[in-house]
C-alpha positions in Angstrom: 4.5 7.9 33.1 1.4 5.9 32.1 1.2 2.1 32.3 -0.5 0.8 29.1 -1.0 -3.0 29.0 -1.6 -4.7 25.3 -3.4 -7.8 25.4 -4.2 -9.9 22.6 -7.6 -8.7 22.0 -6.8 -5.4 21.8 -4.7 -6.3 18.6 -8.2 -6.7 16.6 -9.3 -3.2 18.3 -8.6 0.6 16.7 -9.2 2.6 13.9 -6.3 1.3 12.3 -7.3 -2.8 12.1 -6.8 -4.2 8.6 -10.4 -6.2 7.6 -10.5 -8.2 4.4 -11.3 -12.0 2.7 -8.0 -12.9 4.0 -8.5 -11.3 7.7 -11.6 -11.3 9.5 -13.7 -9.1 11.8 -12.6 -10.1 15.4 -14.1 -8.3 17.7 -18.3 -8.1 17.5 -18.9 -6.3 20.8 -18.8 -2.8 19.4 -22.2 -1.6 20.4 -20.8 1.3 22.6 -18.6 2.4 20.1 -22.1 3.4 18.0 -24.0 6.1 17.8 -26.9 7.2 15.0 -25.3 9.4 12.0 -27.9 12.1 13.2 -31.2 12.2 14.3 -33.1 12.1 10.6 -30.8 9.0 9.8 -31.1 7.3 13.4 -31.2 3.7 12.5 -27.8 4.1 10.7 -25.2 3.9 13.5 -22.0 4.7 13.1 -18.4 4.8 15.0 -18.9 7.7 17.9 -15.7 9.7 17.3 -15.1 9.3 13.7 -18.7 11.1 13.4 -18.1 14.0 15.3 -15.4 14.6 12.5 -18.3 13.0 9.3 -20.7 16.0 10.9 -17.3 18.5 10.9 -16.8 17.6 7.2 -20.5 17.9 6.3 -20.9 21.1 8.1 -17.9 22.8 6.6 -19.1 22.2 3.0 -22.6 23.0 4.0 -23.7 19.7 2.8 -25.7 18.2 5.4 -28.7 17.9 2.9 -27.0 17.3 -0.3 -24.9 14.0 1.3 -26.3 11.6 2.4 -25.6 8.1 4.7 -26.5 5.1 2.9 -25.1 2.5 4.7 -22.9 2.6 8.4 -22.4 -0.2 11.3 -23.8 -3.7 10.5 -24.3 -6.8 12.3 -22.9 -10.2 11.3 -26.7 -10.8 10.0 -27.2 -7.7 8.6 -23.9 -8.6 6.3 -25.5 -12.1 5.5 -28.4 -10.8 4.4 -26.6 -8.2 2.1 -24.4 -10.7 0.7 -27.3 -13.5 0.2 -29.5 -11.1 -1.5 -26.9 -10.0 -3.6 -26.4 -13.0 -4.5 -30.2 -13.7 -5.5 -30.8 -10.7 -7.3 -27.5 -9.8 -9.3 -25.6 -12.9 -9.1 -22.1 -13.9 -8.1 -20.1 -12.1 -10.3 -21.8 -8.6 -9.6 -21.3 -9.5 -5.4 -18.3 -10.6 -5.4 -17.1 -7.2 -6.9 -19.2 -5.2 -4.3 -20.4 -7.1 -1.2 -17.7 -8.6 0.9 -18.1 -11.8 2.8 -20.0 -11.8 6.2 -16.7 -10.9 8.4 -15.4 -9.5 5.9 -17.1 -6.2 5.5 -15.7 -2.9 7.3 -19.3 -1.9 7.8 -18.9 -4.6 10.8 -16.5 -2.6 12.7 -18.6 1.0 12.2 -15.5 2.7 11.0 -16.7 2.5 7.8 -20.0 4.0 6.0 -21.6 4.9 2.2 -22.5 8.0 1.1 -24.6 9.3 -1.3 -25.8 12.3 -3.1 -29.3 13.5 -1.9 -31.4 12.0 -5.1 -35.2 10.9 -5.1 -34.1 6.9 -5.0 -30.4 6.1 -4.4 -28.8 2.3 -5.1 -28.1 0.8 -1.6 -25.5 -1.2 -3.1 -24.1 1.6 -5.7 -25.2 5.0 -4.7 -24.3 8.0 -6.9 -20.7 10.1 -5.5 -19.6 11.1 -8.3 -15.8 13.1 -8.4 -17.2 16.0 -9.0 -19.4 18.7 -7.0 -20.1 18.7 -3.8 -18.6 15.2 -3.8 -15.2 16.0 -4.8 -15.4 18.5 -1.8 -16.3 16.0 0.6 -13.2 13.5 -0.3 -10.9 16.5 -0.5 -11.5 17.7 3.0 -12.3 14.2 4.2 -8.2 13.3 4.0 -7.6 15.9 6.3 -10.3 14.6 9.2 -9.2 11.5 8.9 -10.6 9.4 6.3 -10.0 7.6 3.2 -12.0 6.4 0.3 -11.1 2.6 0.4 -11.6 0.8 -2.4 -9.3 3.0 -5.3 -9.6 1.5 -9.3 -5.6 1.5 -9.1 -6.2 -1.1 -6.4 -8.7 -3.5 -6.9 -5.8 -6.5 -7.4 -4.6 -5.3 -3.7 -8.5 -5.0 -2.3 -10.1 -7.1 -4.3 -13.1 -4.7 -4.3 -14.1 -3.2 -7.1 -13.9 0.8 -7.0 -16.4 2.5 -4.5 -16.7 6.4 -4.8 -18.9 6.1 -2.2 -17.4 4.1 0.6 -15.3 6.2 3.1 -13.3 4.4 5.9 -11.9 6.4 9.3 -8.5 5.4 9.7 -7.8 8.7 12.4 -5.0 11.9 11.5 -2.3 11.7 10.5 -3.1 7.7 8.8 -5.3 9.6 6.6 -2.6 12.3 5.6 -0.2 9.8 4.8 -1.8 7.4 3.1 -3.1 9.7 0.4 0.7 11.2 0.1 2.2 8.1 -1.0 -1.2 6.8 -2.6 -1.7 4.0 -0.4 -4.2 1.6 0.1 -5.0 0.1 3.9 -3.3 -2.7 3.3 -0.4 -1.4 1.6 -0.5 1.1 4.7 -0.4 -1.8 7.2 2.3 -3.2 5.5 4.8 -0.2 5.0 4.2 0.1 9.0 5.8 -3.2 10.1 9.1 -1.2 8.3 9.4 0.8 11.6 9.5 -1.6 14.5 12.8 0.0 15.6 12.8 3.2 14.1 9.5 5.6 14.3 8.0 7.0 10.9 7.9 11.0 11.8 5.3 12.9 10.1 5.1 16.6 11.4 4.8 16.2 15.0 3.7 12.5 15.3 6.0 9.5 15.4 4.6 6.1 14.0 5.9 2.7 15.2 4.3 -1.1 14.4 4.8 -3.2 17.8 4.6 -7.1 17.1 2.3 -9.1 19.4 4.4 -12.2 20.6 2.3 -14.3 22.1 2.2 -12.5 25.6 0.5 -9.1 26.8 2.9 -6.2 25.9 3.5 -3.5 28.2 4.4 0.5 27.6 5.3 3.5 29.8 4.8 7.0 28.1 4.8 10.2 28.7 3.0 11.8 26.2 -0.3 11.8 24.2 -0.3 8.1 22.7 -2.8 6.1 20.6 -2.9 2.7 19.7 -4.2 0.4 17.1 -4.2 -3.1 17.0 -3.5 -3.9 13.4 -6.2 -7.2 13.4 -3.1 -9.1 11.6 -0.3 -9.5 14.2 0.9 -6.2 16.2 -0.2 -2.9 16.9 0.2 0.4 16.0 1.4 3.2 17.8 0.7 6.7 17.2 2.9 9.4 19.6 2.5 13.0 19.3 5.1 15.3 20.4 4.0 17.9 23.0 
């Protein structure tokens, strides 16, 4: 039996943290979770675990030279610069649709990446990632490997971000699959999981429960494989895998 202690700080860490204009990023100490996308794009950093799955996907569909990273991890300073530059060059309406406010950007978590077709010229804010060809092949297999297309057209009223076909977020397995099956954006999924505080959500060989933070450390005793993520709001998401 293994004992795990969850603190308030843990609520702001993990693959399932919800970061948006209402739930700002708290944990700024994530440098040790990052690695270069690959030697060619060594300046673009991404979460180590997520990058392993991303590289597998690109290899699986032979897209290493066809799909390239455009933007990965951003520091607070970088996000501020991108936001302010967009305001100056493109105006408020455009910026509010496509560029998150500083500390409201998923890019600051290291779990989000913008991808684009490998073209002679690539738009940094809106890279080309069409719903056809190699890009759709990527979308299909990405879900099976823990990635979601974060900002979809039919979810704009919830996310408050315009559709971004190029922006992918790692949430892990089986969460990406469940979100796809139920057509949930991350905001909806995090809210949905709160229904499973007492009885777990069962999917395949996984059991998922929500554990609220109640102002003090929580101690778990487990004897199965377990993955824990804060939700960046008010608690933790516990994913157990049966033996």
